Structures are given as structure tokens and as C-alpha cells.
LUMKEVEX-507867 format. One line per 5 residues: number of its first residue (from 1); their letters; for each residue x, y, z of C-alpha. Coordinates in nm, 2 decimals. Each point is the difference from the previous one (the first is absolute). Layout:
BEGIN
NUM) a) X Y Z; ...
This chain:
BEGIN
1) mrstd) 2.12 -6.32 1.35; -0.26 0.18 0.24; 0.20 -0.03 0.31; 0.34 0.18 -0.12; -0.24 0.33 -0.02
6) vprsv) -0.05 0.04 0.39; -0.34 0.09 -0.15; -0.23 0.19 0.24; -0.30 -0.20 -0.10; -0.24 0.16 0.22
11) prqrl) -0.05 0.30 -0.17; 0.08 -0.18 -0.31; -0.28 -0.22 -0.01; -0.24 0.19 0.18; 0.05 0.33 -0.19
16) rhrtt) -0.13 -0.22 -0.32; -0.35 -0.05 0.15; 0.00 0.33 0.21; -0.07 0.15 -0.38; -0.29 -0.23 -0.09
21) aalat) -0.18 0.08 0.36; 0.06 0.35 -0.01; -0.18 0.03 -0.35; -0.28 -0.21 0.08; -0.06 0.21 0.33
26) lvlpa) -0.01 0.35 -0.25; -0.28 -0.14 -0.17; -0.25 0.01 0.34; -0.23 0.26 0.05; 0.21 0.24 0.18
31) aalvg) 0.04 0.39 0.05; 0.36 -0.01 -0.16; 0.13 0.32 -0.05; 0.22 0.08 -0.32; 0.31 0.16 -0.02
36) latps) -0.12 0.34 -0.07; -0.23 0.01 0.26; 0.22 0.06 0.27; -0.19 0.31 0.18; 0.23 0.33 0.01
41) haaae) -0.06 0.38 -0.04; -0.05 0.11 -0.37; -0.07 0.34 -0.18; -0.30 0.07 -0.18; -0.15 0.37 -0.04
46) asavt) 0.26 0.10 0.23; -0.13 -0.26 0.29; 0.15 -0.31 0.10; -0.23 -0.23 -0.18; 0.08 -0.41 -0.01
51) atfak) -0.22 -0.27 -0.21; 0.06 -0.37 0.08; -0.12 -0.32 -0.09; -0.10 -0.33 0.14; -0.14 -0.30 -0.14
56) tqdwg) -0.22 -0.09 0.24; -0.15 -0.34 -0.18; 0.14 -0.25 -0.19; -0.20 -0.27 -0.15; 0.27 -0.14 -0.29
61) sgfeg) -0.22 0.09 -0.30; -0.05 0.35 0.12; 0.11 0.27 0.32; -0.21 0.28 0.14; 0.24 0.30 0.04
66) kwtik) -0.03 0.32 0.23; 0.19 0.39 -0.05; 0.01 0.22 0.32; 0.06 0.34 -0.06; 0.07 0.18 0.31
71) nsgst) 0.10 0.39 0.07; 0.26 -0.02 0.26; 0.07 0.42 -0.09; -0.11 0.32 0.14; -0.23 0.09 -0.34
76) tvssw) -0.30 -0.13 -0.10; -0.02 -0.19 -0.34; -0.30 0.06 -0.23; 0.04 -0.25 -0.22; 0.22 -0.38 -0.07
81) tvewd) 0.09 -0.17 -0.29; 0.17 -0.30 0.06; 0.24 -0.16 -0.32; 0.18 -0.33 -0.04; 0.11 -0.30 -0.23
86) ypsgt) -0.09 -0.34 0.02; 0.21 -0.27 -0.22; -0.18 -0.16 -0.30; -0.28 -0.25 0.07; -0.06 0.18 0.34
91) kvtsa) -0.32 0.25 -0.01; -0.27 0.15 0.22; -0.33 -0.16 -0.08; -0.21 0.19 0.25; 0.00 0.29 0.25
96) wdatv) -0.14 0.20 0.25; 0.03 0.33 0.16; 0.21 0.15 -0.28; -0.05 -0.02 -0.37; 0.25 -0.19 -0.16
101) tnsad) 0.13 -0.01 -0.35; 0.27 -0.10 -0.22; 0.22 0.03 -0.32; 0.16 -0.31 -0.06; 0.18 -0.13 0.33
106) hwtak) -0.01 0.35 0.16; -0.29 0.03 0.22; -0.13 0.35 0.17; -0.24 0.04 0.33; -0.16 0.34 0.02
111) nlswn) -0.23 0.09 0.34; -0.34 -0.01 -0.04; -0.23 0.34 0.09; 0.00 -0.06 0.37; 0.32 -0.16 0.08
116) gtlap) 0.23 0.24 -0.15; 0.10 0.24 0.28; 0.22 -0.10 0.24; 0.08 0.21 0.29; 0.32 -0.01 0.23
121) gasvs) 0.03 -0.33 0.15; -0.28 -0.19 -0.21; -0.01 -0.29 -0.22; -0.23 -0.14 -0.23; 0.04 -0.35 -0.20
126) fgfng) -0.15 -0.18 -0.30; 0.00 -0.36 -0.12; -0.02 -0.21 -0.29; 0.02 -0.37 -0.09; 0.24 -0.10 -0.29
131) tgsga) 0.14 -0.31 -0.20; 0.40 -0.10 -0.02; 0.27 -0.02 0.21; 0.16 0.31 -0.02; 0.09 0.29 0.22
136) ptgck) -0.05 0.36 -0.06; 0.33 0.21 -0.09; 0.09 0.36 -0.05; -0.29 0.15 0.20; -0.10 0.39 -0.02
141) lnggs) -0.23 0.20 0.22; -0.11 0.33 -0.14; 0.30 -0.01 -0.23; 0.29 -0.05 0.25; 0.12 -0.32 0.16
146) cdggd) -0.24 -0.21 0.20; 0.27 -0.09 0.29; 0.21 0.33 0.10; 0.09 0.12 -0.33; -0.02 0.34 -0.16
151) vpgdt) -0.22 0.31 -0.06; -0.01 -0.01 -0.36; 0.30 0.27 -0.11; 0.13 -0.01 0.37; 0.30 -0.23 0.10
156) aptap) -0.05 -0.18 0.34; 0.29 0.09 0.21; 0.33 -0.20 0.02; 0.06 -0.28 0.28; 0.17 0.21 0.33
161) gtpta) 0.31 -0.17 0.12; 0.04 -0.31 0.21; -0.07 0.13 0.38; 0.28 0.02 0.24; -0.08 -0.14 0.34
166) sgitd) 0.15 0.20 0.34; -0.13 0.08 0.36; -0.10 -0.36 0.03; -0.17 -0.02 0.36; -0.19 -0.30 0.13
171) tsvkl) -0.32 0.15 -0.10; 0.10 0.25 -0.30; 0.26 0.09 -0.30; 0.08 0.31 -0.22; -0.04 -0.04 -0.34
176) swsaa) 0.18 0.23 -0.30; 0.00 -0.04 -0.36; 0.06 0.22 -0.28; -0.21 0.16 -0.21; -0.22 -0.09 -0.31
181) tddkg) -0.04 0.20 -0.30; -0.30 0.11 -0.19; -0.06 0.24 -0.30; -0.28 0.19 0.17; 0.14 -0.04 0.35
186) vknyd) -0.01 -0.27 0.29; -0.27 0.08 0.26; 0.08 -0.23 0.24; 0.11 -0.36 0.11; -0.18 -0.37 0.13
191) vlrgg) 0.19 -0.14 0.27; -0.06 -0.35 -0.05; 0.03 -0.30 0.26; 0.00 -0.36 -0.10; -0.16 0.17 -0.34
196) akvat) -0.31 0.17 0.22; 0.02 0.40 0.01; 0.08 0.11 0.35; 0.06 0.38 -0.06; -0.02 0.28 -0.27
201) vtgtt) 0.27 0.24 0.03; 0.09 0.31 -0.20; 0.42 -0.05 0.09; 0.23 -0.28 -0.07; 0.00 -0.09 0.38
206) ytdtg) -0.22 -0.17 0.24; 0.01 -0.14 0.35; -0.23 -0.33 0.02; -0.09 -0.09 0.41; -0.22 -0.22 0.17
211) ltagt) 0.21 -0.30 -0.11; 0.05 -0.30 0.15; 0.32 -0.10 0.16; 0.23 -0.28 -0.15; -0.18 0.00 -0.31
216) dysyt) 0.05 0.00 -0.39; -0.15 0.28 -0.23; 0.04 0.09 -0.32; -0.05 0.36 -0.15; -0.02 0.10 -0.37
221) vqard) -0.12 0.36 -0.10; -0.17 0.13 -0.36; -0.07 0.39 -0.10; -0.32 0.17 -0.09; 0.00 0.30 -0.24
226) tadqt) -0.24 0.29 -0.02; -0.28 -0.24 -0.17; 0.03 -0.23 0.29; 0.17 -0.27 -0.25; 0.22 -0.24 0.20
231) gpvsg) 0.35 -0.14 -0.16; 0.15 -0.31 0.06; 0.12 -0.07 0.33; 0.37 -0.02 0.15; 0.23 -0.25 0.07
236) avkvh) -0.10 -0.17 0.34; 0.20 0.05 0.37; -0.05 -0.24 0.23; 0.02 0.09 0.34; 0.03 -0.23 0.35
241) ttggg) -0.11 0.22 0.32; 0.25 -0.03 0.27; -0.15 -0.18 0.36; -0.25 -0.29 -0.02; 0.28 -0.30 0.05
246) gtdpg) 0.25 0.06 -0.27; 0.09 -0.04 -0.35; -0.03 -0.23 -0.33; 0.15 -0.31 0.15; 0.24 -0.15 -0.29
251) pgtgd) 0.35 -0.08 -0.08; 0.25 0.28 0.21; -0.29 0.06 0.26; 0.10 -0.32 0.24; -0.33 -0.18 -0.10
256) avkmg) -0.05 -0.29 -0.28; -0.23 0.04 -0.28; -0.26 -0.21 0.00; -0.19 0.00 -0.33; -0.26 -0.15 -0.18
261) yftdw) -0.15 0.00 -0.36; -0.39 0.04 -0.06; -0.10 -0.09 -0.32; -0.25 0.23 -0.16; -0.16 -0.36 -0.16
266) gvygr) -0.04 -0.15 0.29; -0.34 0.20 0.07; -0.18 -0.18 -0.29; 0.02 -0.39 0.04; 0.16 0.00 0.35
271) qyypk) -0.23 0.29 0.15; 0.31 0.13 0.19; -0.02 0.33 0.05; 0.19 0.27 0.17; -0.22 -0.02 0.28
276) nlets) 0.14 -0.34 0.08; 0.31 0.14 0.10; -0.15 0.15 0.25; -0.24 -0.31 0.14; 0.27 -0.19 -0.01
281) gsaak) 0.23 0.21 0.23; 0.28 0.01 -0.29; 0.00 0.41 -0.08; 0.13 0.02 0.36; 0.29 -0.23 -0.04
286) vthin) 0.15 0.13 -0.30; 0.16 0.30 -0.07; -0.05 0.00 -0.39; -0.21 -0.09 -0.27; 0.03 -0.07 -0.38
291) yafgn) -0.27 0.01 -0.22; 0.03 -0.18 -0.31; 0.00 0.01 -0.28; -0.01 0.35 -0.24; 0.11 -0.10 -0.36
296) vqggk) 0.32 0.13 -0.18; -0.13 0.08 -0.38; 0.18 0.21 -0.24; 0.30 0.08 0.24; -0.26 0.15 0.25
301) ctmgd) -0.18 -0.12 0.29; -0.37 -0.04 -0.04; -0.31 -0.11 0.21; -0.01 -0.37 0.03; -0.37 -0.02 0.07
306) ayadt) -0.17 0.31 0.02; -0.32 -0.18 0.12; 0.15 -0.14 0.29; 0.23 0.30 0.06; -0.22 0.25 0.06
311) dmayt) -0.37 -0.06 -0.11; -0.13 -0.30 0.12; -0.25 0.11 0.25; 0.00 -0.19 0.37; -0.28 -0.08 0.23
316) aansv) -0.01 0.11 0.31; 0.10 -0.36 0.09; 0.28 -0.01 -0.18; 0.14 0.36 0.08; 0.26 0.06 0.26
321) sgvad) -0.16 0.27 0.09; -0.34 -0.18 0.07; -0.15 0.27 -0.25; -0.15 -0.09 -0.36; 0.14 0.18 -0.29
326) twdqp) -0.20 0.22 -0.18; -0.04 0.06 -0.39; 0.13 0.35 -0.05; 0.31 -0.02 0.25; 0.29 0.11 -0.16
331) lrgaf) 0.20 -0.33 0.07; -0.08 -0.37 0.05; 0.14 -0.29 0.00; 0.30 -0.14 0.20; 0.16 0.35 -0.02
336) nqlrq) -0.25 0.12 0.21; 0.00 -0.31 0.25; 0.34 0.04 0.06; -0.01 0.35 0.06; -0.28 -0.09 0.24
341) lkakh) 0.27 -0.27 0.16; 0.24 0.25 0.00; -0.21 0.25 0.23; -0.02 -0.31 0.25; 0.40 -0.06 -0.01
346) pnlki) 0.16 0.35 -0.05; 0.36 -0.18 -0.02; -0.09 -0.21 -0.26; 0.23 0.04 -0.34; -0.19 -0.13 -0.34
351) lwsfg) 0.17 0.00 -0.32; -0.12 -0.09 -0.35; 0.14 -0.27 -0.17; 0.05 -0.01 -0.38; 0.10 -0.32 -0.23
356) gwtws) 0.00 -0.34 0.16; 0.03 -0.31 -0.23; -0.26 0.07 -0.22; 0.07 0.35 -0.09; 0.36 0.03 0.03
361) ggfge) 0.07 -0.01 -0.37; -0.08 0.35 -0.02; 0.33 0.12 0.20; 0.21 -0.04 -0.33; -0.20 0.30 -0.14
366) aaknp) 0.04 0.14 0.33; 0.39 -0.02 0.01; 0.03 0.20 -0.35; -0.11 0.31 0.19; 0.04 -0.01 0.38
371) aafae) -0.10 0.36 0.05; -0.36 -0.06 -0.17; -0.06 -0.28 0.16; 0.08 0.16 0.30; -0.21 0.30 -0.07
376) scynl) -0.28 -0.25 -0.09; 0.03 -0.18 0.32; 0.00 0.32 0.26; -0.31 0.14 -0.21; -0.22 -0.30 0.05
381) vedpr) 0.12 -0.07 0.35; -0.02 0.35 0.14; -0.34 0.08 -0.20; -0.15 0.26 0.22; -0.31 -0.24 0.07
386) wadvf) 0.19 -0.28 0.15; 0.33 0.18 0.10; -0.04 -0.04 0.35; -0.08 -0.38 -0.06; 0.39 -0.11 -0.10
391) dgidi) 0.33 0.10 0.17; 0.21 -0.15 -0.31; 0.01 -0.24 -0.25; 0.13 -0.35 -0.06; 0.10 -0.14 -0.33
396) dweyp) 0.01 -0.38 -0.07; 0.22 -0.06 -0.29; 0.01 -0.38 -0.06; 0.29 0.02 -0.13; 0.25 0.28 -0.13
401) nacgl) 0.24 -0.13 -0.24; -0.14 -0.32 0.06; -0.27 -0.26 -0.12; -0.32 -0.05 0.17; -0.38 -0.05 -0.18
406) tcdts) 0.23 0.20 -0.30; 0.37 0.07 -0.04; 0.14 0.35 0.10; 0.33 0.14 -0.14; -0.03 0.34 0.12
411) gpdal) 0.36 -0.06 0.16; 0.15 -0.01 0.35; -0.04 0.38 0.09; -0.35 0.02 -0.14; -0.17 -0.04 0.37
416) kklts) 0.26 0.21 0.12; -0.11 0.29 -0.24; -0.36 -0.04 0.08; 0.04 -0.01 0.36; 0.22 0.33 0.01
421) alrsk) -0.26 0.17 -0.22; -0.26 -0.14 0.25; 0.16 0.15 0.28; 0.11 0.35 -0.17; -0.38 0.05 -0.08
426) fgann) -0.16 -0.14 0.37; 0.27 0.19 0.18; 0.10 -0.08 0.37; -0.38 0.01 0.16; -0.11 -0.31 -0.22
431) lvtaa) 0.10 -0.36 0.05; 0.10 -0.19 -0.34; 0.09 -0.36 0.03; 0.01 -0.29 -0.25; -0.08 -0.38 0.01
436) itadg) 0.28 -0.21 -0.12; 0.08 -0.37 -0.10; 0.18 -0.22 0.26; 0.17 -0.22 -0.25; 0.34 -0.03 0.18
441) ssggk) 0.16 -0.30 -0.25; 0.32 0.08 -0.16; -0.07 0.22 -0.33; -0.37 0.05 0.12; -0.25 0.27 -0.02
446) idkad) 0.20 0.21 0.29; 0.31 0.00 -0.20; -0.18 0.16 -0.30; -0.04 0.34 0.13; 0.17 0.26 0.21
451) yagag) -0.21 -0.03 0.30; 0.22 0.14 0.23; 0.00 0.32 -0.19; -0.34 0.02 -0.06; -0.08 -0.06 0.40
456) qsldw) 0.22 0.33 0.06; -0.37 0.18 -0.12; -0.24 -0.22 0.15; -0.13 -0.02 0.37; 0.04 -0.38 0.00
461) ynvmt) -0.04 -0.34 -0.25; -0.26 -0.26 0.09; 0.18 -0.32 -0.09; -0.26 -0.25 -0.15; 0.15 -0.31 0.18
466) ydffg) -0.29 -0.22 -0.05; -0.11 -0.21 -0.34; 0.34 -0.13 -0.01; -0.18 -0.35 -0.05; -0.30 -0.11 -0.11
471) aweak) -0.24 -0.23 -0.24; 0.05 0.18 -0.33; 0.24 -0.31 0.02; -0.29 -0.22 -0.01; 0.24 -0.34 0.11
476) gptap) 0.20 0.19 0.26; 0.19 -0.07 0.18; -0.21 0.16 0.28; 0.19 0.29 0.19; -0.06 0.24 0.22
481) hsplt) -0.12 0.34 -0.17; 0.17 0.25 0.22; 0.28 -0.19 0.17; 0.23 0.24 0.20; 0.30 -0.20 0.01
486) sysgi) 0.16 -0.27 -0.24; -0.06 -0.38 0.11; 0.13 -0.31 -0.15; -0.19 -0.08 -0.34; -0.10 0.34 -0.05
491) pqqgf) -0.10 -0.01 -0.37; 0.18 0.36 -0.09; 0.29 0.11 0.16; -0.06 0.38 0.08; -0.35 0.01 0.02
496) tsada) -0.04 0.07 0.37; -0.04 0.33 0.24; 0.31 -0.04 0.15; 0.18 -0.02 -0.35; -0.20 0.33 -0.14
501) iaklk) 0.08 0.19 0.33; 0.39 -0.09 -0.07; 0.04 0.08 -0.32; -0.20 0.35 0.01; 0.23 0.10 0.31
506) aqgvp) 0.30 -0.13 -0.18; -0.10 0.21 -0.35; 0.02 0.32 0.29; -0.40 0.02 0.11; -0.01 0.06 0.37
511) askll) -0.17 -0.23 0.18; -0.22 0.27 0.20; -0.16 0.07 -0.39; -0.09 -0.37 -0.05; -0.34 -0.17 0.13
516) lgigf) -0.04 -0.40 0.02; -0.33 -0.10 -0.20; -0.29 -0.23 0.14; -0.23 -0.18 -0.21; -0.34 -0.02 0.19
521) ygrgw) -0.09 -0.33 -0.22; 0.15 -0.33 -0.09; 0.10 -0.18 -0.32; -0.03 -0.34 -0.04; -0.05 -0.31 -0.24
526) tgvtq) -0.22 -0.29 -0.01; 0.09 -0.36 -0.07; 0.24 -0.01 0.23; 0.10 -0.33 0.22; 0.30 0.12 0.25
531) kepgg) -0.08 0.26 0.31; 0.37 0.15 -0.06; 0.08 0.26 -0.22; 0.19 -0.17 -0.37; -0.32 -0.25 -0.08
536) tatgp) -0.14 0.00 -0.34; -0.37 0.11 -0.08; -0.22 0.01 -0.27; -0.10 0.38 -0.01; -0.11 0.27 0.18
541) aagty) -0.24 -0.05 0.31; -0.36 0.12 -0.03; -0.02 0.38 0.13; -0.30 0.25 0.05; 0.07 0.23 -0.26
546) eqgie) 0.30 -0.17 -0.22; 0.20 -0.34 0.00; 0.30 -0.05 0.24; -0.10 0.28 0.24; -0.22 0.07 0.28
551) dykvl) -0.03 0.26 0.27; 0.14 -0.09 0.36; -0.31 0.07 0.17; -0.14 -0.33 -0.20; 0.33 -0.19 0.00
556) ktkcp) 0.01 0.05 0.40; -0.32 -0.24 0.04; -0.02 -0.16 -0.36; 0.40 -0.13 -0.01; 0.15 0.06 0.35
561) sngtv) 0.40 0.05 0.01; 0.14 -0.35 0.18; 0.39 0.11 -0.11; 0.23 0.31 -0.05; 0.30 0.01 -0.28
566) agtay) 0.22 0.28 -0.04; -0.21 0.22 0.27; -0.33 -0.07 -0.21; -0.27 -0.22 0.09; -0.12 -0.28 -0.23
571) afcgs) -0.32 -0.21 0.02; -0.10 -0.37 -0.15; -0.37 -0.07 -0.01; -0.13 -0.29 -0.18; 0.25 0.04 -0.36
576) dwwsy) -0.01 0.38 0.04; 0.32 0.16 0.11; 0.00 0.38 0.12; 0.27 0.23 0.12; -0.06 0.35 0.17
581) dtpat) 0.07 0.20 0.27; -0.19 -0.01 0.35; 0.06 0.24 0.34; 0.27 -0.21 0.08; 0.22 -0.02 -0.30
586) igskm) -0.06 0.36 -0.08; 0.06 0.07 0.38; 0.36 -0.16 -0.06; 0.04 0.19 -0.34; -0.05 0.30 0.18
591) awakq) 0.29 -0.07 0.25; 0.20 -0.08 -0.31; -0.08 0.35 -0.14; 0.10 0.19 0.30; 0.32 -0.20 0.05
596) qglgg) 0.07 0.07 -0.35; -0.08 0.39 0.11; -0.22 0.03 -0.30; -0.29 0.28 -0.02; -0.30 -0.20 0.05
601) affwe) -0.23 -0.25 -0.17; -0.27 0.01 -0.27; -0.28 -0.23 -0.09; -0.19 -0.14 -0.31; -0.31 0.10 0.09
606) fsgdt) -0.23 0.04 0.25; -0.30 -0.17 -0.10; 0.18 -0.37 0.02; 0.02 0.04 0.41; -0.30 -0.09 0.26
611) angel) -0.27 0.24 0.08; 0.18 0.09 0.32; 0.32 0.07 -0.17; 0.23 -0.23 0.14; 0.29 0.00 -0.27
616) vsava) 0.00 0.38 0.04; 0.01 -0.04 0.39; 0.32 -0.23 -0.03; 0.18 0.26 -0.25; -0.05 0.27 0.21
621) sgln) 0.06 -0.19 0.37; 0.31 -0.16 -0.17; 0.15 0.34 -0.10; -0.11 0.20 0.32
């Protein structure tokens, strides 16, 4: 029975539809950069030269592509040749500003007589029409890598050590790192702040000045050899300058966590963008945002929706900054918008959440090699292109050693091993959290895993105290989907927030590491004849995106609440029966959370709220 799953059906259902929406969007005309096109310094003919690709148009049966060759070095390039491979079925049909030939699926483009010479700082482009849906791979420029790789016969330098920070003031920080190595010698180091170069130095220390007080920064370093090749970037160090009104709010700092989920698929049909967090006033009222979801595949963290995450071009009207994206900027999508949001709210923390109902099946494989899983997650979250956007990782495993969409048999200590590996890799300066079941029934899901042991490595748990009951039981009985406490006639004992929190405390999880969950949506039935809970039904009530579920912003006027049960509002209108939280019930739940000594609260998810963020306001004011 689905009611025994304590399902997280919002991510469960919408993630299924989201995938289709993302694929449909990708075939629209867009200058979506392929993965190898990330601009970076590369070496050819002893110069830092790069070749980047963009698909500038896509009309379904064909596309237009463009390669751009740029000389970022100090030596003039006299000619250029770009080579790449296409999968079978994808090919070039015509080209301009270059001579393009092929041998089977291997393609070669050579400069024409008038555009082969590139002075330092110069760039040139050539374009072509093609058919097929494949992306270019194995790019080479004048025999070397297109995106920061090798000069033939010359190995690129190794990554320097992760910088350490000292002497932090309101406006400056001193960085130090261990040296990189190179077969022909290291010439200097690029110091990167938030992925952008701020200095090039010959030693292994640098003091960055002119910073803003009370602000978060992220630094990495990469080495250059005598041929001007750059090696891989170091690990990142996060720095919070002094002054400016304090440091990160959270458990242990005297301030409660107020965290909300932002979904990557919301930018499609819902047209809910990071800008909405600003215009609603919500960004100023929360302390943390979880960005959902990254995928878990093959025992590793992987991108969830690369188009929405990093490639989607924002218009000026939809952008947080009010400035439109350009086709050639190194990072677009929601990640860049979240970066702009953090610029407006320097103390806001953002975590990348992995898993969710649909993608939790990958955690079983991840649990077989926790260290490899943690390594993959760190490399993805701390990728230099967006390392400054994220302040840590959240994992949403539904459910360890129990049944959700599928049944997991990893063992009761699997979650503990996974969180321990994540903490070891991400270190003390990053947040590591987890969303977990709220099944407080006897022998239920909380009893299946060592949440106290796993919690030792976590900053907090997001306890999913919602979706206890819903119209997956088509005939009812009607019941509130997020009861705070038990009540007479509750369909399943232990399916309440109070039972879940009590069981986790009894297991040994500190109250300060538990966040109470709130749903910004309702669940409902139709064919109901009685106002009070416990009535029979004929099926799920109609919803905007799926049956049986509807956003609060719709329900508040479509079916206003006319009663409360177990700390949750319910509404009876016509033959429909809904339960959902209102500003009043959220206020009561926040008071309860404070009385219990909890670390704060979180909610799923921002787009269910009103345009002026009245539910976010209720969470924030209730915890202040």
C-alpha cells in the first residue's frame, strides 16, 4: 500500500514529467554549448589557444554549428586545424570560412588563406550546417587538446594543492598552496575567485584584497608551465570575510535554518525562475536553498538536467540581474542565476541535492563504494565553473535499506558509510545534509537504518513530514497529508511529525540536527460527502499538473480551508476534500519546532507559494 511508504510524491511525480519537458526543450533553437566547449586556456604552437563549439540553431531535421578559435597566449598563431569526431548519423553538409573534410566519422577543418593568422588576443570562427543529433567529441586543435590540454610532447602541469586561507579580514585574505609539478617546469599560477582569474603569480601565496565584509568567496588555483599550458584546478577553499553582520545562520549559531527546495524542472511548464525568489521576497527570508535534483548513476553523482542547470539562456526579463545571457558566456542556466541571487544575498547558502524519489535507485550502487561516490560528488559540486554557487551537498535517498520506488537492501549501516565518506571528502567548510523518511510507525522506515550514526557526519536532516496520506488510496479515508500530531481516527499510527521526531530523538539524533518539513501544496480526493476527515471518496481530486495534488497558491482561493485537524488545515468544497498548510498552521508548527529544540524547518517547494511568498514569510517569522 502506498500509504505505508511515507512517499515523497511531489518529487516522485513531477520528476517523471520533468524529464520529458527537458528533452522537448532541447530541440528548440538555442546556442547550447556542448560539454567540451567550456572556455579554458589550452596550448598549441606554444600559445594558449582554444577551440569551442556552439550549436547556434537546431530545426529538428538539421542544425547550424559554429567553432571559435581564440588565441589567449602571447605568441602569434600562423595556422589552425580543428579535428573532432561525430557519432554515426551526424555529419556536416556544408561549411563556410574553413575547409571541412572527413574520413568516415572523423572531421577536419582547416583555415582559409585569409583567416589562419591569429595575433595574441584575436579569435576567428567558422560555421557549418549539419544533420543528426550527435555532439562533437575528441576535439584537437593543431594536434593538442582544444580546451586546456597538451602541447604535443609536453605534459601539462599537475594540480596544485588545495589553498589554505589565513589572515582573513573584512576586505582581504591570504592564500597559500603547495606547488604543482611539470616535466619542463612551472612558470606561474592563476588564482581563481569563483572560477574567474583574479591574479597570476610566480610563487605559492597570494593576498586578495578589495573584498566585501561578511561575504562568502571560493578560491582555486591552477598552474601554468613554460609553454603556457594550464593544468587542472586545485580543490576549492571557501572563505567568509569578517564583519558585515555575522556569519552563516544555522544550527549551533543561535539562528534557525529556514530552507526551501528549488526544482530545476520548474523553469519549464511552471516558468518559475530563480528571479521569482527575489521578486517574491523569499530569498531575503530563507537561510538556505536546496537545488533539486542531481542524478545518481553508476555509483556516482551526475548532472540531472544540464540544459536547465547550465545551458538555458535567460532573457533580461527572466534574469535575476536584469541582464540577458549571451551565447558565449561560460555559464548560463539556473546555476548562473543562483550565482546572481547570491550576489544580492551574500549570506545565502545553496546546496545541490541529489536523488529524490525517481533517482534514489542509484544509491544502492553508490553504497558499494562510498569513497568513490563521495569523490564523484565533490568533483561535480566543486567544478570550478560553479564552485562558488554551492556551499555543500544534500542527498535524498528514498529509502536506505527499505522500500520506496524500488526496494533497497544495502543494510542498516549503508547510509552511515555514505555520509561519513561525504563528510571526509567535503570537509568541515562545506555543508552535508540529507532528506529522510518520516515513517515513525513501529518497525517502519526509521527503524531500518542507523540514522543516529549517519547523522554524526551531517549538519542536519530534512525530515519529510508530509505525504503521510493521499489519494493513492483512491477511496480514502480522507486524512491530512501532513499531520503534526495523532488524532482520533488516523488511518495509520506513527504517521505524524511528532512520532517521526520522537523516534529519531530516541534513536540518538540530536534535536538541533532535525528540520521539520512543510509542504507548499495540498492533497485531495473527490466524490467526498462529509466535511470532517475520515470520509470515503471515489478518487483523486483534479489538479493543475496531476490528480490529487495542487499548489497552495491555487487552493487558497479555489478551495479555502474551513477546518483544522492535527495542526493541519483541511477544506471541503463541492465534493472535493483537500488538506494543506496555511500561514496560520505553519505558524503553529514553527512554534512546535522551537519548543522541541529543532534546528529549524524546510519546505517543498518554492513554486507552490503565492507571488508574494506568504508561506515563506510564515516559516521565517515563525522561527524568528
